[in-house]
C-alpha positions in Angstrom: -1.8 8.0 -6.1 -4.8 5.7 -6.2 -8.5 6.2 -6.2 -10.8 3.8 -4.3 -13.2 2.1 -6.7 -16.2 4.1 -5.4 -14.3 7.3 -6.1 -14.7 8.6 -2.5 -11.1 8.3 -1.4 -7.6 8.8 -2.6 -4.5 7.1 -1.3 -1.2 8.8 -1.7 2.4 7.9 -1.0 4.9 10.5 0.2 8.5 11.3 0.5 7.9 11.6 4.3 7.6 7.7 4.4 3.8 7.7 4.9 0.7 6.5 3.1 -2.2 9.0 3.4 -5.9 8.6 2.8 -7.8 11.6 1.6 -11.5 12.3 1.2 -11.9 13.2 -2.5 -14.8 15.5 -2.2 -13.3 17.7 0.6 -9.6 17.1 0.3 -9.6 16.3 4.0 -6.8 14.1 5.3 -8.5 11.1 7.0 -5.7 8.7 7.9 -2.0 8.4 7.8 -0.1 5.1 7.9 3.5 5.0 9.0 6.0 2.1 8.6 8.2 2.6 5.6 11.8 3.7 6.1 12.1 5.6 2.8 9.7 7.5 0.6 6.5 5.7 -0.6 6.6 5.6 -4.4 3.4 3.5 -5.2 0.0 2.9 -3.6 -3.1 1.0 -4.7 -6.4 0.2 -3.2 -7.7 -3.4 -3.4 -10.8 -3.8 -5.5 -13.0 -4.0 -2.4 -11.4 -0.9 -0.8 -10.5 -2.8 2.4 -6.7 -2.8 1.8 -4.0 -0.7 0.5 -0.7 -2.0 -0.9 2.3 0.4 -0.7 5.7 0.2 -2.3 8.7 2.2 -1.1 12.3 3.1 -2.0 13.1 0.9 1.0 12.3 -2.0 -1.4 9.4 -3.2 0.7 5.8 -3.8 0.0 3.4 -3.3 2.8 -0.3 -4.3 3.1 -2.5 -2.0 5.2 -6.1 -2.5 6.4 -7.9 0.7 5.6 -10.4 0.8 8.4 -7.9 1.0 11.2 -4.5 1.5 9.6 -3.1 -1.8 10.8 -0.1 -3.0 8.8 -1.1 -6.6 8.1 2.3 -7.5 6.8 5.4 -6.3 4.9 8.0 -8.0 2.9 11.1 -7.1 0.9 10.6 -7.3 -2.9 13.8 -9.3 -3.3 12.1 -12.3 -1.8 9.0 -12.1 -4.1 10.5 -12.3 -7.6 7.2 -11.8 -9.4 6.7 -8.5 -7.7 10.3 -7.1 -8.0 9.2 -4.7 -10.7 6.4 -3.2 -8.6 8.5 -0.4 -7.4 9.7 0.5 -10.9 6.3 0.1 -12.7 4.1 1.0 -9.8 2.1 -1.1 -7.5 -1.0 -0.6 -9.6 -0.3 -3.7 -11.7 -0.1 -6.0 -8.6 -3.1 -8.1 -7.6 -3.6 -6.9 -4.0 -5.8 -9.8 -3.2 -2.9 -12.1 -4.1 -0.7 -10.0 -1.8 -3.2 -10.4 1.0 -3.3 -14.1 0.5 0.5 -14.3 0.4 0.8 -12.3 3.6 -1.6 -14.7 5.3 0.7 -17.6 4.5 3.9 -16.0 5.8 4.7 -14.3 9.2 5.1 -10.6 9.2 8.7 -9.3 9.3 7.6 -6.0 10.9 
């Protein structure tokens, strides 16, 4: 689970393979992002709140654009050695802006 920096939204990962965005004040489900093939174990908002990174038991990290739920890219952790521990330790420690930059430099494998 991750809070947006402004405290208005919560992102959660789920065993149903989705990332969900909730409004904190009401508990209302606002968005649901689908794309992982196994349970989502870690989620984190970018500092500016525009992106969410998610990590899954399928060993992938995916980067989502919050405003429309578009998956910008995904990659297998095995090909990014510096992020291999993200699933174990949680995606919170990963610099999402660096993930976004990395994603812009490589084609999506969606």
